[in-house]
C-alpha positions in Angstrom: -0.1 -0.2 0.1 1.4 3.5 -0.8 1.5 6.0 2.2 -0.9 8.7 2.4 -0.6 11.8 1.6 2.3 13.3 3.4 0.7 16.9 4.0 -2.5 16.9 2.7 -4.5 20.7 3.6 -8.1 19.6 3.4 -9.2 16.1 5.2 -12.3 14.6 5.3 -13.3 12.1 8.1 -16.4 9.9 7.6 -17.9 9.5 11.1 -19.9 6.6 12.3 -23.6 6.6 12.6 -24.6 6.0 16.1 -24.1 8.4 19.7 -21.9 5.3 20.9 -20.0 4.7 18.4 -19.2 8.2 17.7 -17.7 8.3 21.0 -15.6 5.7 20.7 -13.8 7.1 17.4 -12.9 10.0 19.7 -9.4 9.1 19.9 -9.1 8.1 16.2 -9.8 11.7 15.5 -7.6 12.5 18.2 -4.9 10.4 16.2 -5.8 11.8 13.2 -4.7 15.6 14.3 -1.5 14.0 15.6 -0.4 13.2 12.7 -1.8 16.2 10.6 -1.9 19.4 12.4 -1.7 21.9 10.1 -4.6 20.2 8.0 -8.2 21.7 8.0 -10.1 18.8 9.0 -14.0 18.3 8.0 -16.1 15.8 9.9 -19.2 14.1 7.4 -21.8 13.1 10.5 -25.5 12.3 10.5 -27.1 14.8 12.3 -28.0 13.5 15.5 -24.2 12.3 16.3 -22.8 15.7 15.3 -23.2 17.0 18.9 -20.7 14.3 19.7 -18.1 16.3 18.2 -19.4 20.3 18.3 -16.7 21.3 20.5 -14.1 19.1 20.0 -10.7 21.0 19.3 -9.6 18.4 16.8 -12.3 19.3 14.7 -12.0 22.3 12.0 -15.8 21.9 11.0 -18.8 19.3 10.4 -20.8 19.2 7.4 -24.3 17.2 8.2 -25.3 14.1 5.8 -28.7 15.2 6.0 -29.9 11.4 4.8 -33.8 12.4 5.7 -33.8 15.2 4.1 -31.8 16.8 1.0 -29.5 13.4 0.9 -32.4 11.1 1.0 -32.4 7.9 -1.8 -29.5 7.7 -4.3 -30.4 11.2 -6.0 -29.6 12.5 -2.3 -26.3 10.6 -2.3 -25.4 12.0 -5.8 -26.4 15.3 -4.7 -23.6 14.8 -1.2 -20.7 13.6 -3.6 -21.6 16.3 -5.5 -21.1 18.6 -3.0 -18.5 17.2 -1.2 -16.0 17.4 -4.7 -17.2 21.3 -4.7 -14.5 21.3 -1.4 -11.4 19.5 -3.2 -10.4 17.6 -0.4 -7.1 15.9 -0.6 -8.0 12.7 1.5 -10.9 11.0 3.2 -10.6 8.7 6.4 -13.5 6.6 6.4 -14.2 5.8 10.3 -17.6 4.1 9.3 -17.1 1.0 7.7 -20.0 0.6 5.3 -19.7 0.2 1.0 -21.8 3.6 1.2 -18.9 5.7 2.7 -16.5 4.8 0.2 -18.6 5.0 -3.0 -19.7 8.7 -2.0 -16.1 9.1 -1.3 -15.5 7.8 -5.0 -18.1 9.8 -6.3 -16.9 13.0 -4.6 -13.5 12.1 -6.4 -10.8 12.9 -3.6 -8.3 11.4 -5.2 -6.9 9.3 -1.3 -9.4 7.3 0.5 -8.6 5.2 3.7 -10.3 3.1 5.6 -11.2 -1.3 5.8 -11.3 -2.7 3.1 -14.2 -5.1 4.2 -17.9 -4.8 3.1 -17.0 -5.1 -0.8 -15.9 -1.6 -0.9 -11.8 -2.1 -1.0 -11.5 -1.6 -5.3 -13.4 2.0 -3.9 -10.4 2.5 -1.7 -6.9 3.8 -2.7 -5.6 2.8 0.7 -6.8 -0.4 2.4 -6.8 -2.0 5.5 -7.2 -5.6 6.2 -9.1 -5.9 9.2 -7.8 -8.7 11.9 -9.9 -11.1 13.2 -8.7 -11.1 16.3 -9.9 -6.9 17.0 -13.3 -8.3 17.5 -12.0 -9.4 20.8 -10.9 -6.3 22.0 -12.8 -2.9 22.9 -14.3 -1.3 19.8 -11.9 2.0 20.5 -8.8 -0.2 19.5 -10.9 -1.1 15.8 -10.7 2.6 14.9 -7.3 3.2 16.5 -6.0 -0.6 14.7 -7.5 1.2 11.1 -5.3 4.0 11.4 -2.4 2.4 12.3 -2.6 0.2 9.3 -2.4 3.5 7.2 0.8 4.2 9.1 0.0 7.1 11.4 1.0 7.2 15.0 -1.6 6.7 17.9 -3.1 9.2 20.2 -4.0 7.1 23.8 -6.6 5.0 23.1 -9.6 6.8 25.8 -12.2 8.2 24.4 -13.1 12.0 25.7 -15.7 14.5 25.2 -16.0 18.2 25.2 -18.9 20.4 26.5 -20.1 23.6 24.2 -19.7 26.4 26.8 -23.5 27.0 26.1 -24.8 23.4 26.9 -22.8 23.7 30.0 -24.3 26.5 31.3 -27.9 25.6 30.9 -26.9 22.1 32.0 -26.2 23.9 35.6 -29.1 25.8 35.6 -31.0 23.3 34.7 -30.1 21.0 37.5 -29.5 23.9 40.1 -33.3 24.6 39.2 -34.5 21.1 40.0 -32.2 20.4 43.6 -34.0 24.1 44.7 -30.6 24.9 46.2 -30.4 21.7 48.6 -27.1 20.1 48.0 -27.6 16.4 47.1 -26.3 14.0 44.9 -27.6 14.1 41.2 -28.4 10.1 39.9 -29.0 10.0 35.7 -30.8 6.8 35.1 -30.8 5.8 30.9 -34.0 3.1 30.7 -33.6 3.4 26.8 -31.2 1.7 24.2 -32.0 2.1 20.2 -31.1 -1.4 19.4 -34.4 -3.3 20.8 -35.8 -4.8 23.6 -33.0 -7.6 24.5 -30.3 -4.5 25.5 -33.0 -2.8 28.0 -33.4 -3.9 31.6 -37.2 -3.6 32.6 -38.7 -0.4 33.6 -40.2 -2.2 36.4 -36.9 -2.8 38.3 -35.4 0.9 36.7 -38.4 2.4 38.6 -37.6 0.0 42.3 -34.1 1.2 41.6 -35.4 5.2 42.0 -37.2 4.5 44.5 -34.9 3.0 46.6 -32.0 5.1 45.4 -34.1 8.2 46.3 -34.6 6.9 49.9 -31.5 6.1 50.5 -30.0 9.3 49.1 -32.4 11.9 48.9 -30.7 12.7 45.6 -32.3 14.1 42.3 -33.0 11.8 39.8 -32.8 12.6 36.5 -34.1 10.5 33.8 -32.3 10.7 30.2 -33.4 9.0 27.0 -36.1 10.1 23.2 -39.3 10.9 23.4 -39.6 6.9 22.9 -38.5 6.5 26.6 -41.1 9.1 28.3 -43.9 6.7 29.7 -40.4 4.9 31.2 -39.3 8.4 32.8 -43.5 8.9 34.0 -43.5 5.2 35.4 -39.6 6.3 37.1 -41.0 9.5 38.6 -44.0 7.6 40.3 -41.6 5.4 41.6 -39.1 7.7 42.9 -41.8 9.9 44.8 -39.4 12.4 45.2 -37.4 15.0 43.0 -37.5 13.9 39.5 -36.0 15.8 36.3 -37.3 14.1 33.3 -35.1 14.9 30.6 -36.6 12.0 27.8 -36.9 13.8 24.4 -36.5 17.9 25.6 -33.2 18.2 24.8 -30.8 18.5 22.3 -27.2 16.0 22.6 -25.4 18.1 23.4 -27.5 19.3 26.5 -27.8 16.1 27.4 -24.4 15.6 27.3 -23.7 18.1 29.6 -26.2 17.4 32.0 -24.5 13.4 31.9 -21.4 15.1 32.9 -23.5 17.1 36.2 -24.3 13.6 37.6 -22.5 12.2 40.6 -23.6 8.4 38.9 -25.0 7.2 35.9 -27.0 4.1 35.8 -27.9 2.8 32.5 -28.3 0.0 29.4 -25.5 -0.8 27.0 -26.0 2.4 24.8 -25.0 5.5 23.1 -25.3 8.2 26.4 -23.8 4.8 28.5 -20.4 5.8 25.6 -20.9 9.0 26.7 -21.2 8.8 30.3 -17.4 6.7 30.4 -15.9 9.6 28.2 -17.4 12.1 30.7 -15.7 10.4 33.2 -18.9 10.0 34.8 -19.2 7.2 37.5 -21.2 4.3 36.0 -23.5 1.4 36.5 -24.0 -0.6 33.4 -26.6 -3.2 32.7 -25.6 -5.8 30.3 -27.6 -8.9 28.9 -27.6 -9.2 25.1 -24.6 -7.3 24.2 -21.0 -8.0 24.6 -19.6 -6.4 27.5 -15.8 -6.7 26.2 -15.9 -5.4 23.0 -18.7 -2.4 23.6 -18.6 -1.9 27.4 -18.0 1.3 29.3 -13.8 2.3 28.4 -13.9 3.7 31.9 -11.8 3.3 35.3 -15.0 4.7 36.9 -17.8 1.8 36.0 -19.3 -0.8 37.2 -20.9 -3.8 34.5 -23.6 -5.9 36.5 -24.3 -8.8 34.4 -25.6 -12.9 34.5 -24.3 -14.6 31.7 -26.2 -17.3 30.3 -25.6 -20.2 28.0 -27.3 -17.7 25.3 -25.4 -14.8 25.6 -24.1 -12.3 24.6 -26.6 -13.2 21.8 -26.5 -10.1 19.8 -30.1 -10.1 19.1 -32.2 -7.2 19.3 -35.0 -9.4 20.8 -34.4 -12.5 22.9 -34.7 -15.6 20.6 -35.2 -17.9 23.5 -38.6 -15.5 24.5 -37.5 -14.8 28.0 -34.9 -12.6 28.5 -33.4 -14.1 31.9 -29.9 -12.3 31.0 -32.1 -9.0 31.8 -34.7 -10.5 34.6 -31.4 -12.1 36.6 -29.8 -8.9 37.1 -31.6 -8.0 40.5 -32.7 -4.4 41.6 -30.8 -5.0 44.6 -27.8 -5.6 43.4 -27.7 -2.3 40.6 -28.3 -0.5 43.4 -25.1 -1.5 45.4 -23.5 -0.6 42.8 -24.5 2.7 42.1 -24.1 3.5 45.8 -20.8 2.1 46.0 -19.4 4.4 43.3 -21.4 7.2 44.8 -19.2 6.4 48.2 -16.4 6.5 46.3 -16.0 10.1 44.9 -14.4 12.5 46.9 -14.9 15.4 44.1 -17.0 16.0 41.1 -16.6 13.7 37.6 -13.4 15.7 35.6 -15.1 17.2 32.6 -13.3 18.9 29.9 
């Protein structure tokens, strides 16, 4: 493989499509900046992940891939490629591992196109990296870094990082302060949702019971995170908690959600994008795992507890329980998650460190 252009002026980085995956690419973004300190780095991202990088110092500009709007369908992809062609990028680094990403970069006539050679896209790349089978046994942050190493780039450390938009941080402070009403109490975040199907979700009744137990044990503020799809869950949790609850489901931008998670003293979550957000923000977190792989996609953090009950059928990596019983989640008790959360609270001597 030929070496990458030694001093590209304009680099396009294709982001991954999900919040958690995007968070896990932040070490790669840092590595790209280290290797090309004088280049203008533009990130191409879907609208719902763009806020992951909105305040990132390693990215100069974000272009939105409006897949549901102006870039919808084949004509939309051709329109996007034409827009990218005008930018005259020297190099495209494709963190998203999909045929479409390579096709758009090829249609945009970007002269150097780099990424993994999987998904039949090797012929569309000028610099392709073979994916080693062993990478599936490591955490996913290493997946993106290994690709860059295969391109001959030097690597920064693997720890994910997030940077908060100042306006969002101020708004989060005001929201939390208003909910606390001047009292000093722990802020306990709960994230009952997960995008990849019900097999990743600890039962709502257990989240509600946990909220009640933690509120009684700590007198803390329960903050519920999620999308509009999680609003009924938030209602049940608030009713059970019987105290101060701040329902943020479907009511915040991603930037504001990040800032609010940074203000939590502990965060209890399913395997989800917001779990990776909490890990990258160094917020102490307890993560419930069942159907998914806690090695490959667990929280990359030293302030995290993973609670799971492995079964012969887990991790099945399915959206719905193939056995129909969801025992891997049902076996996780409220008491053990409560103990993990309280232990994380007790271990703190100061607020979580945020950038």
